[in-house]
Short mmCIF file of the C-alpha atoms (twelve columns), coordinates in Angstrom:
data_MODEL
# 
_entry.id   MODEL 
# 
loop_
_atom_site.group_PDB 
_atom_site.id 
_atom_site.type_symbol 
_atom_site.label_atom_id 
_atom_site.label_alt_id 
_atom_site.label_comp_id 
_atom_site.label_asym_id 
_atom_site.label_seq_id 
_atom_site.Cartn_x 
_atom_site.Cartn_y 
_atom_site.Cartn_z 
_atom_site.pdbx_PDB_model_num 
ATOM 1   C CA . UNK A 1   69.351 231.155 70.368 1 
ATOM 2   C CA . UNK A 2   70.137 231.256 66.666 1 
ATOM 3   C CA . UNK A 3   68.880 228.596 64.287 1 
ATOM 4   C CA . UNK A 4   69.110 227.944 60.581 1 
ATOM 5   C CA . UNK A 5   65.605 227.556 59.165 1 
ATOM 6   C CA . UNK A 6   64.351 225.946 55.991 1 
ATOM 7   C CA . UNK A 7   61.855 228.581 54.830 1 
ATOM 8   C CA . UNK A 8   61.222 227.478 51.235 1 
ATOM 9   C CA . UNK A 9   62.377 224.911 48.703 1 
ATOM 10  C CA . UNK A 10  65.080 225.740 46.219 1 
ATOM 11  C CA . UNK A 11  68.669 226.971 46.155 1 
ATOM 12  C CA . UNK A 12  70.487 227.148 49.458 1 
ATOM 13  C CA . UNK A 13  70.939 230.923 49.530 1 
ATOM 14  C CA . UNK A 14  67.172 231.465 49.232 1 
ATOM 15  C CA . UNK A 15  65.783 228.383 50.961 1 
ATOM 16  C CA . UNK A 16  67.723 228.719 54.239 1 
ATOM 17  C CA . UNK A 17  67.654 231.651 56.664 1 
ATOM 18  C CA . UNK A 18  69.412 232.321 59.969 1 
ATOM 19  C CA . UNK A 19  66.904 233.466 62.598 1 
ATOM 20  C CA . UNK A 20  66.348 233.776 66.325 1 
ATOM 21  C CA . UNK A 21  64.446 230.939 67.993 1 
ATOM 22  C CA . UNK A 22  63.439 229.801 71.474 1 
ATOM 23  C CA . UNK A 23  65.740 227.421 73.297 1 
ATOM 24  C CA . UNK A 24  63.937 224.049 73.178 1 
ATOM 25  C CA . UNK A 25  62.454 222.504 76.312 1 
ATOM 26  C CA . UNK A 26  63.842 219.241 77.655 1 
ATOM 27  C CA . UNK A 27  61.026 216.767 77.109 1 
ATOM 28  C CA . UNK A 28  60.509 213.277 78.526 1 
ATOM 29  C CA . UNK A 29  63.489 210.969 77.897 1 
ATOM 30  C CA . UNK A 30  65.444 213.894 76.450 1 
ATOM 31  C CA . UNK A 31  68.816 215.551 76.891 1 
ATOM 32  C CA . UNK A 32  69.488 219.104 75.707 1 
ATOM 33  C CA . UNK A 33  72.747 219.796 73.914 1 
ATOM 34  C CA . UNK A 34  74.517 223.128 73.546 1 
ATOM 35  C CA . UNK A 35  75.905 222.724 70.052 1 
ATOM 36  C CA . UNK A 36  79.388 223.709 68.956 1 
ATOM 37  C CA . UNK A 37  78.831 222.420 65.407 1 
ATOM 38  C CA . UNK A 38  76.291 220.511 63.367 1 
ATOM 39  C CA . UNK A 39  76.766 218.170 60.449 1 
ATOM 40  C CA . UNK A 40  75.333 218.304 56.948 1 
ATOM 41  C CA . UNK A 41  73.806 215.236 55.343 1 
ATOM 42  C CA . UNK A 42  72.508 214.582 51.866 1 
ATOM 43  C CA . UNK A 43  69.018 214.143 53.299 1 
ATOM 44  C CA . UNK A 44  69.223 217.848 54.223 1 
ATOM 45  C CA . UNK A 45  69.764 218.678 50.552 1 
ATOM 46  C CA . UNK A 46  66.845 216.449 49.585 1 
ATOM 47  C CA . UNK A 47  64.653 218.233 52.140 1 
ATOM 48  C CA . UNK A 48  65.719 221.647 50.856 1 
ATOM 49  C CA . UNK A 49  64.804 220.613 47.313 1 
ATOM 50  C CA . UNK A 50  61.413 219.281 48.408 1 
ATOM 51  C CA . UNK A 51  62.359 215.667 47.678 1 
ATOM 52  C CA . UNK A 52  62.373 214.263 51.205 1 
ATOM 53  C CA . UNK A 53  58.992 212.960 52.438 1 
ATOM 54  C CA . UNK A 54  60.056 212.929 56.106 1 
ATOM 55  C CA . UNK A 55  61.046 216.603 56.134 1 
ATOM 56  C CA . UNK A 56  59.113 218.658 58.718 1 
ATOM 57  C CA . UNK A 57  56.633 221.319 57.664 1 
ATOM 58  C CA . UNK A 58  58.237 224.669 56.784 1 
ATOM 59  C CA . UNK A 59  59.481 226.799 58.404 1 
ATOM 60  C CA . UNK A 60  61.608 224.073 59.969 1 
ATOM 61  C CA . UNK A 61  64.947 223.552 61.645 1 
ATOM 62  C CA . UNK A 62  66.632 220.644 59.876 1 
ATOM 63  C CA . UNK A 63  69.629 218.701 61.109 1 
ATOM 64  C CA . UNK A 64  70.418 215.157 62.194 1 
ATOM 65  C CA . UNK A 65  73.675 215.381 64.124 1 
ATOM 66  C CA . UNK A 66  75.489 217.747 66.454 1 
ATOM 67  C CA . UNK A 67  78.583 217.844 68.605 1 
ATOM 68  C CA . UNK A 68  78.514 219.858 71.796 1 
ATOM 69  C CA . UNK A 69  78.060 219.657 75.547 1 
ATOM 70  C CA . UNK A 70  75.216 218.405 77.710 1 
ATOM 71  C CA . UNK A 71  73.199 221.424 78.840 1 
ATOM 72  C CA . UNK A 72  70.290 219.781 80.668 1 
ATOM 73  C CA . UNK A 73  68.926 216.291 81.392 1 
ATOM 74  C CA . UNK A 74  65.275 215.439 82.030 1 
ATOM 75  C CA . UNK A 75  64.713 214.011 85.503 1 
ATOM 76  C CA . UNK A 76  63.279 210.764 84.064 1 
ATOM 77  C CA . UNK A 77  66.480 209.889 82.187 1 
ATOM 78  C CA . UNK A 78  68.667 207.124 83.625 1 
ATOM 79  C CA . UNK A 79  72.129 207.866 82.237 1 
ATOM 80  C CA . UNK A 80  75.771 208.166 83.216 1 
ATOM 81  C CA . UNK A 81  75.989 211.436 81.284 1 
ATOM 82  C CA . UNK A 82  76.185 214.678 83.216 1 
ATOM 83  C CA . UNK A 83  75.975 218.364 82.426 1 
ATOM 84  C CA . UNK A 84  79.109 219.608 80.711 1 
ATOM 85  C CA . UNK A 85  80.026 216.261 79.106 1 
ATOM 86  C CA . UNK A 86  81.133 216.580 75.495 1 
ATOM 87  C CA . UNK A 87  78.917 214.428 73.306 1 
ATOM 88  C CA . UNK A 88  77.749 213.594 69.841 1 
ATOM 89  C CA . UNK A 89  74.012 213.403 69.352 1 
ATOM 90  C CA . UNK A 90  71.600 212.238 66.693 1 
ATOM 91  C CA . UNK A 91  68.571 214.483 66.393 1 
ATOM 92  C CA . UNK A 92  65.096 214.069 64.913 1 
ATOM 93  C CA . UNK A 93  65.581 217.413 63.153 1 
ATOM 94  C CA . UNK A 94  66.450 220.545 65.134 1 
ATOM 95  C CA . UNK A 95  70.193 220.024 64.720 1 
ATOM 96  C CA . UNK A 96  70.613 223.347 62.899 1 
ATOM 97  C CA . UNK A 97  70.120 225.225 66.178 1 
ATOM 98  C CA . UNK A 98  72.533 226.419 68.868 1 
ATOM 99  C CA . UNK A 99  70.591 224.223 71.301 1 
ATOM 100 C CA . UNK A 100 68.748 220.987 70.549 1 
ATOM 101 C CA . UNK A 101 66.845 218.463 72.650 1 
ATOM 102 C CA . UNK A 102 66.907 214.816 71.644 1 
ATOM 103 C CA . UNK A 103 66.275 211.290 72.942 1 
ATOM 104 C CA . UNK A 104 68.957 210.371 75.473 1 
ATOM 105 C CA . UNK A 105 69.684 207.109 73.646 1 
ATOM 106 C CA . UNK A 106 70.957 209.133 70.707 1 
ATOM 107 C CA . UNK A 107 73.554 210.889 72.864 1 
ATOM 108 C CA . UNK A 108 77.022 209.384 73.464 1 
ATOM 109 C CA . UNK A 109 80.038 210.829 75.271 1 
ATOM 110 C CA . UNK A 110 83.229 211.520 73.300 1 
ATOM 111 C CA . UNK A 111 86.732 212.751 74.044 1 
ATOM 112 C CA . UNK A 112 87.254 216.490 74.407 1 
ATOM 113 C CA . UNK A 113 89.902 216.509 71.664 1 
ATOM 114 C CA . UNK A 114 87.840 214.829 68.935 1 
ATOM 115 C CA . UNK A 115 87.594 217.231 65.948 1 
ATOM 116 C CA . UNK A 116 84.020 218.441 65.355 1 
ATOM 117 C CA . UNK A 117 83.852 217.180 61.757 1 
ATOM 118 C CA . UNK A 118 85.004 213.721 62.872 1 
ATOM 119 C CA . UNK A 119 82.485 213.794 65.713 1 
ATOM 120 C CA . UNK A 120 79.507 214.629 63.502 1 
ATOM 121 C CA . UNK A 121 80.671 212.082 60.925 1 
ATOM 122 C CA . UNK A 122 80.678 209.340 63.543 1 
ATOM 123 C CA . UNK A 123 77.096 210.236 64.427 1 
ATOM 124 C CA . UNK A 124 75.013 209.999 61.259 1 
ATOM 125 C CA . UNK A 125 77.506 208.521 58.788 1 
ATOM 126 C CA . UNK A 126 79.315 206.311 61.272 1 
ATOM 127 C CA . UNK A 127 76.144 205.049 62.902 1 
ATOM 128 C CA . UNK A 128 74.498 204.361 59.539 1 
ATOM 129 C CA . UNK A 129 77.527 202.541 58.127 1 
ATOM 130 C CA . UNK A 130 77.958 200.490 61.304 1 
ATOM 131 C CA . UNK A 131 74.295 199.476 61.298 1 
ATOM 132 C CA . UNK A 132 74.502 198.254 57.710 1 
ATOM 133 C CA . UNK A 133 77.938 196.636 57.740 1 
ATOM 134 C CA . UNK A 134 77.827 195.119 61.244 1 
ATOM 135 C CA . UNK A 135 74.170 194.467 61.998 1 
ATOM 136 C CA . UNK A 136 72.168 194.094 58.778 1 
ATOM 137 C CA . UNK A 137 74.651 191.909 56.890 1 
ATOM 138 C CA . UNK A 138 77.672 189.774 57.650 1 
ATOM 139 C CA . UNK A 139 80.724 190.586 55.558 1 
ATOM 140 C CA . UNK A 140 83.191 187.716 55.243 1 
ATOM 141 C CA . UNK A 141 86.788 187.544 54.121 1 
ATOM 142 C CA . UNK A 142 86.944 187.335 50.349 1 
ATOM 143 C CA . UNK A 143 83.453 188.742 49.741 1 
ATOM 144 C CA . UNK A 144 83.117 191.031 46.731 1 
ATOM 145 C CA . UNK A 145 81.461 194.247 47.939 1 
ATOM 146 C CA . UNK A 146 80.322 197.181 45.811 1 
ATOM 147 C CA . UNK A 147 79.925 200.601 47.441 1 
ATOM 148 C CA . UNK A 148 78.302 203.365 45.411 1 
ATOM 149 C CA . UNK A 149 79.185 206.990 46.241 1 
ATOM 150 C CA . UNK A 150 82.183 205.454 47.945 1 
ATOM 151 C CA . UNK A 151 83.975 208.748 48.577 1 
ATOM 152 C CA . UNK A 152 81.035 210.158 50.518 1 
ATOM 153 C CA . UNK A 153 80.588 210.178 54.266 1 
ATOM 154 C CA . UNK A 154 78.778 206.839 54.616 1 
ATOM 155 C CA . UNK A 155 80.388 205.255 51.579 1 
ATOM 156 C CA . UNK A 156 83.972 205.816 52.687 1 
ATOM 157 C CA . UNK A 157 83.255 204.316 56.110 1 
ATOM 158 C CA . UNK A 158 81.519 201.326 54.521 1 
ATOM 159 C CA . UNK A 159 84.633 200.761 52.412 1 
ATOM 160 C CA . UNK A 160 86.877 200.859 55.473 1 
ATOM 161 C CA . UNK A 161 84.632 198.542 57.483 1 
ATOM 162 C CA . UNK A 162 84.437 196.052 54.615 1 
ATOM 163 C CA . UNK A 163 88.215 196.103 54.116 1 
ATOM 164 C CA . UNK A 164 88.731 195.531 57.842 1 
ATOM 165 C CA . UNK A 165 86.704 192.334 57.449 1 
ATOM 166 C CA . UNK A 166 88.859 191.156 54.553 1 
ATOM 167 C CA . UNK A 167 86.464 191.929 51.696 1 
ATOM 168 C CA . UNK A 168 87.404 192.819 48.136 1 
ATOM 169 C CA . UNK A 169 85.916 196.293 47.740 1 
ATOM 170 C CA . UNK A 170 84.798 198.017 44.550 1 
ATOM 171 C CA . UNK A 171 83.913 201.698 44.862 1 
ATOM 172 C CA . UNK A 172 82.282 204.136 42.460 1 
ATOM 173 C CA . UNK A 173 82.920 207.884 42.479 1 
ATOM 174 C CA . UNK A 174 82.664 210.807 40.078 1 
ATOM 175 C CA . UNK A 175 86.127 212.358 39.802 1 
ATOM 176 C CA . UNK A 176 89.813 211.470 39.560 1 
ATOM 177 C CA . UNK A 177 90.429 213.091 42.947 1 
ATOM 178 C CA . UNK A 178 87.814 210.903 44.582 1 
ATOM 179 C CA . UNK A 179 89.214 207.794 42.929 1 
ATOM 180 C CA . UNK A 180 92.641 208.596 44.363 1 
ATOM 181 C CA . UNK A 181 91.083 208.981 47.798 1 
ATOM 182 C CA . UNK A 182 89.429 205.575 47.471 1 
ATOM 183 C CA . UNK A 183 92.782 203.998 46.698 1 
ATOM 184 C CA . UNK A 184 94.258 205.673 49.793 1 
ATOM 185 C CA . UNK A 185 91.704 203.949 52.055 1 
ATOM 186 C CA . UNK A 186 92.343 200.533 50.546 1 
ATOM 187 C CA . UNK A 187 89.583 200.192 47.955 1 
ATOM 188 C CA . UNK A 188 90.649 197.451 45.534 1 
ATOM 189 C CA . UNK A 189 88.893 198.712 42.406 1 
ATOM 190 C CA . UNK A 190 87.785 202.318 41.817 1 
ATOM 191 C CA . UNK A 191 85.378 203.178 38.986 1 
ATOM 192 C CA . UNK A 192 84.493 206.623 37.669 1 
ATOM 193 C CA . UNK A 193 80.765 206.286 37.051 1 
ATOM 194 C CA . UNK A 194 80.742 209.492 34.972 1 
ATOM 195 C CA . UNK A 195 83.097 208.164 32.301 1 
ATOM 196 C CA . UNK A 196 82.481 204.412 32.478 1 
ATOM 197 C CA . UNK A 197 79.509 202.088 32.852 1 
ATOM 198 C CA . UNK A 198 80.085 200.611 36.263 1 
ATOM 199 C CA . UNK A 199 78.191 197.403 35.476 1 
ATOM 200 C CA . UNK A 200 80.509 196.594 32.566 1 
ATOM 201 C CA . UNK A 201 83.626 197.384 34.595 1 
ATOM 202 C CA . UNK A 202 82.441 195.187 37.450 1 
ATOM 203 C CA . UNK A 203 81.518 192.399 35.050 1 
ATOM 204 C CA . UNK A 204 85.115 192.354 33.818 1 
ATOM 205 C CA . UNK A 205 86.470 192.374 37.383 1 
ATOM 206 C CA . UNK A 206 84.268 189.448 38.382 1 
ATOM 207 C CA . UNK A 207 85.130 187.481 35.260 1 
ATOM 208 C CA . UNK A 208 88.842 187.894 35.913 1 
ATOM 209 C CA . UNK A 209 88.343 186.769 39.517 1 
ATOM 210 C CA . UNK A 210 86.302 183.782 38.282 1 
ATOM 211 C CA . UNK A 211 83.323 184.560 40.507 1 
ATOM 212 C CA . UNK A 212 79.715 184.680 39.368 1 
ATOM 213 C CA . UNK A 213 78.683 187.895 41.060 1 
ATOM 214 C CA . UNK A 214 78.871 190.347 43.913 1 
ATOM 215 C CA . UNK A 215 78.099 189.347 47.470 1 
ATOM 216 C CA . UNK A 216 76.951 192.745 48.732 1 
ATOM 217 C CA . UNK A 217 75.969 196.071 47.153 1 
ATOM 218 C CA . UNK A 218 75.550 199.254 49.197 1 
ATOM 219 C CA . UNK A 219 73.510 201.720 47.128 1 
ATOM 220 C CA . UNK A 220 72.753 205.335 48.073 1 
ATOM 221 C CA . UNK A 221 72.072 206.403 44.464 1 
ATOM 222 C CA . UNK A 222 68.788 204.762 43.561 1 
ATOM 223 C CA . UNK A 223 67.236 204.697 40.126 1 
ATOM 224 C CA . UNK A 224 68.744 202.385 37.531 1 
ATOM 225 C CA . UNK A 225 71.807 201.635 39.672 1 
ATOM 226 C CA . UNK A 226 69.563 199.464 41.868 1 
ATOM 227 C CA . UNK A 227 68.354 197.360 38.959 1 
ATOM 228 C CA . UNK A 228 71.900 197.011 37.625 1 
ATOM 229 C CA . UNK A 229 73.280 196.175 41.056 1 
ATOM 230 C CA . UNK A 230 70.670 193.485 41.583 1 
ATOM 231 C CA . UNK A 231 71.686 191.825 38.321 1 
ATOM 232 C CA . UNK A 232 75.323 191.818 39.435 1 
ATOM 233 C CA . UNK A 233 74.586 189.887 42.633 1 
ATOM 234 C CA . UNK A 234 75.697 186.301 43.056 1 
ATOM 235 C CA . UNK A 235 73.423 183.695 44.615 1 
ATOM 236 C CA . UNK A 236 72.980 184.681 48.253 1 
ATOM 237 C CA . UNK A 237 73.862 188.265 47.394 1 
ATOM 238 C CA . UNK A 238 72.341 191.234 49.163 1 
ATOM 239 C CA . UNK A 239 71.693 194.800 48.029 1 
ATOM 240 C CA . UNK A 240 71.236 197.424 50.745 1 
ATOM 241 C CA . UNK A 241 69.422 200.619 49.721 1 
ATOM 242 C CA . UNK A 242 69.970 203.665 51.894 1 
ATOM 243 C CA . UNK A 243 69.347 206.673 49.674 1 
ATOM 244 C CA . UNK A 244 68.143 208.030 46.341 1 
ATOM 245 C CA . UNK A 245 70.546 210.828 45.472 1 
ATOM 246 C CA . UNK A 246 69.761 210.360 41.763 1 
ATOM 247 C CA . UNK A 247 66.573 212.313 42.455 1 
ATOM 248 C CA . UNK A 248 68.566 215.527 42.971 1 
ATOM 249 C CA . UNK A 249 69.643 215.542 39.320 1 
ATOM 250 C CA . UNK A 250 66.065 215.146 38.079 1 
ATOM 251 C CA . UNK A 251 65.126 218.436 36.395 1 
ATOM 252 C CA . UNK A 252 61.355 218.051 36.268 1 
ATOM 253 C CA . UNK A 253 58.497 215.751 37.189 1 
ATOM 254 C CA . UNK A 254 59.054 213.585 34.114 1 
ATOM 255 C CA . UNK A 255 62.717 212.976 34.901 1 
ATOM 256 C CA . UNK A 256 61.764 212.212 38.509 1 
ATOM 257 C CA . UNK A 257 59.330 209.606 37.241 1 
ATOM 258 C CA . UNK A 258 62.126 208.256 35.068 1 
ATOM 259 C CA . UNK A 259 64.414 207.870 38.066 1 
ATOM 260 C CA . UNK A 260 61.635 206.109 39.946 1 
ATOM 261 C CA . UNK A 261 60.961 203.710 37.093 1 
ATOM 262 C CA . UNK A 262 64.694 203.108 36.819 1 
ATOM 263 C CA . UNK A 263 64.602 201.185 40.088 1 
ATOM 264 C CA . UNK A 264 62.699 198.432 38.277 1 
ATOM 265 C CA . UNK A 265 59.617 196.505 39.316 1 
ATOM 266 C CA . UNK A 266 60.304 193.531 41.543 1 
ATOM 267 C CA . UNK A 267 58.252 190.526 42.569 1 
ATOM 268 C CA . UNK A 268 59.361 188.311 45.482 1 
ATOM 269 C CA . UNK A 269 59.715 185.374 43.099 1 
ATOM 270 C CA . UNK A 270 62.351 187.339 41.181 1 
ATOM 271 C CA . UNK A 271 64.422 187.395 44.376 1 
ATOM 272 C CA . UNK A 272 63.466 183.958 45.660 1 
ATOM 273 C CA . UNK A 273 64.540 181.931 42.645 1 
ATOM 274 C CA . UNK A 274 68.153 183.262 42.461 1 
ATOM 275 C CA . UNK A 275 68.291 183.582 46.285 1 
ATOM 276 C CA . UNK A 276 68.973 187.317 46.362 1 
ATOM 277 C CA . UNK A 277 67.958 189.820 49.027 1 
ATOM 278 C CA . UNK A 278 67.000 193.491 49.001 1 
ATOM 279 C CA . UNK A 279 67.168 195.499 52.245 1 
ATOM 280 C CA . UNK A 280 66.080 199.117 52.649 1 
ATOM 281 C CA . UNK A 281 67.334 201.399 55.408 1 
ATOM 282 C CA . UNK A 282 65.750 204.513 56.894 1 
ATOM 283 C CA . UNK A 283 67.603 205.447 60.074 1 
ATOM 284 C CA . UNK A 284 64.813 207.821 61.115 1 
ATOM 285 C CA . UNK A 285 62.457 204.857 61.420 1 
ATOM 286 C CA . UNK A 286 65.047 202.923 63.410 1 
ATOM 287 C CA . UNK A 287 65.480 205.914 65.729 1 
ATOM 288 C CA . UNK A 288 61.716 206.278 66.130 1 
ATOM 289 C CA . UNK A 289 60.920 202.656 66.841 1 
ATOM 290 C CA . UNK A 290 64.159 201.103 68.141 1 
ATOM 291 C CA . UNK A 291 66.226 203.879 69.756 1 
ATOM 292 C CA . UNK A 292 68.316 201.331 71.640 1 
ATOM 293 C CA . UNK A 293 69.830 200.354 68.285 1 
ATOM 294 C CA . UNK A 294 70.938 203.953 67.746 1 
ATOM 295 C CA . UNK A 295 72.801 203.959 71.049 1 
ATOM 296 C CA . UNK A 296 74.478 200.670 70.171 1 
ATOM 297 C CA . UNK A 297 75.627 201.657 66.674 1 
ATOM 298 C CA . UNK A 298 76.932 205.044 67.817 1 
ATOM 299 C CA . UNK A 299 79.077 203.354 70.441 1 
ATOM 300 C CA . UNK A 300 80.188 200.791 67.869 1 
ATOM 301 C CA . UNK A 301 81.278 203.459 65.382 1 
ATOM 302 C CA . UNK A 302 83.162 205.391 68.068 1 
ATOM 303 C CA . UNK A 303 84.940 202.215 69.147 1 
ATOM 304 C CA . UNK A 304 86.076 201.463 65.583 1 
ATOM 305 C CA . UNK A 305 87.410 205.017 65.282 1 
ATOM 306 C CA . UNK A 306 89.280 204.803 68.579 1 
ATOM 307 C CA . UNK A 307 90.751 201.456 67.514 1 
ATOM 308 C CA . UNK A 308 91.983 202.980 64.258 1 
ATOM 309 C CA . UNK A 309 89.777 200.757 62.092 1 
ATOM 310 C CA . UNK A 310 87.954 203.685 60.480 1 
ATOM 311 C CA . UNK A 311 88.947 207.270 59.791 1 
ATOM 312 C CA . UNK A 312 86.149 209.581 58.633 1 
ATOM 313 C CA . UNK A 313 87.093 211.946 55.841 1 
ATOM 314 C CA . UNK A 314 86.929 215.595 56.887 1 
ATOM 315 C CA . UNK A 315 85.249 217.416 54.033 1 
ATOM 316 C CA . UNK A 316 85.270 220.816 55.677 1 
ATOM 317 C CA . UNK A 317 84.253 222.851 58.720 1 
ATOM 318 C CA . UNK A 318 82.382 226.004 57.635 1 
ATOM 319 C CA . UNK A 319 81.530 229.074 59.725 1 
ATOM 320 C CA . UNK A 320 77.787 229.618 60.163 1 
ATOM 321 C CA . UNK A 321 77.950 232.586 57.769 1 
ATOM 322 C CA . UNK A 322 78.890 230.191 54.938 1 
ATOM 323 C CA . UNK A 323 75.943 227.831 55.391 1 
ATOM 324 C CA . UNK A 324 74.674 228.359 51.834 1 
ATOM 325 C CA . UNK A 325 78.087 227.593 50.341 1 
ATOM 326 C CA . UNK A 326 78.377 224.417 52.393 1 
ATOM 327 C CA . UNK A 327 74.914 223.254 51.373 1 
ATOM 328 C CA . UNK A 328 75.538 223.997 47.705 1 
ATOM 329 C CA . UNK A 329 78.912 222.245 47.693 1 
ATOM 330 C CA . UNK A 330 77.300 219.133 49.145 1 
ATOM 331 C CA . UNK A 331 74.485 219.236 46.602 1 
ATOM 332 C CA . UNK A 332 76.875 219.601 43.670 1 
ATOM 333 C CA . UNK A 333 79.065 216.730 44.971 1 
ATOM 334 C CA . UNK A 334 82.091 219.017 45.121 1 
ATOM 335 C CA . UNK A 335 83.182 217.560 48.441 1 
ATOM 336 C CA . UNK A 336 84.543 214.350 49.897 1 
ATOM 337 C CA . UNK A 337 83.593 213.143 53.322 1 
ATOM 338 C CA . UNK A 338 81.739 214.978 56.066 1 
ATOM 339 C CA . UNK A 339 80.831 218.652 56.111 1 
ATOM 340 C CA . UNK A 340 80.003 220.472 59.326 1 
ATOM 341 C CA . UNK A 341 79.064 224.038 60.271 1 
ATOM 342 C CA . UNK A 342 80.347 225.648 63.471 1 
ATOM 343 C CA . UNK A 343 78.629 228.241 65.643 1 
# 
């Protein structure tokens, strides 16, 4: 089979290489998928740049989500799936290959007519957003919810899920085009973080609404945005951290340290007294230790899509020959929504 390998850290055109590889075995509790397309995620960019601690040792086949058909099922797996079923699958790396084996609980059947970009979006982005917005926190009607990187794959789905629950949603993005997209999916207030200080804009919004602070912040940026978001929380507010994309703009070790220090230094008392909460999310750890949750959130995201509650944004479906372009576009934040690469 063919597979896209991470061979070194750096720019996409030099760090990634298309090579031949062995078709993976079907291990205990695993299903093998013949992939038609695989999704790109910002964690892939972080891994390529050498900024992702969980990345496998090079040379490595990255990839967290695929859409394809069931090719083989280990005899110890108790499942209703059968060979030939079209599925989405979450993978513990290996998704950048034409075949991938993964835990059966990360594999869920989908309709044959679901577009591949939508399918891969419902896997990593949909599952992540569902876990945060439906399992980690309760969102109530009238809650003020801030979503950073709101035009991205996870962010846009978080916005839609929060709006479906009746929340007042504030989204940040980095271009006029992305702000228009946020309005189209029902976001109440859209802020260009490149031209305005989001904390000041949100302060004015909250003052006008006569509320003391935000109820929930979803932050995939990291750095100083976390410290600022924490200050914006009302009593009982929660900030959910699920990424650190600010690290990709750090030019050297000193700027990386600066981003790290930007998070702030927190003591439990600083959260206890104002009754605020901080929750961190690493879906790899959830998949490793509680795979049944992965199965549940995948099915939940698919159900919301089929009910018309959420609509993932299709950022683009690239041929395998354009893998470097796709990776670079994601890194430079030139895209909105999910990117996928087809075999």
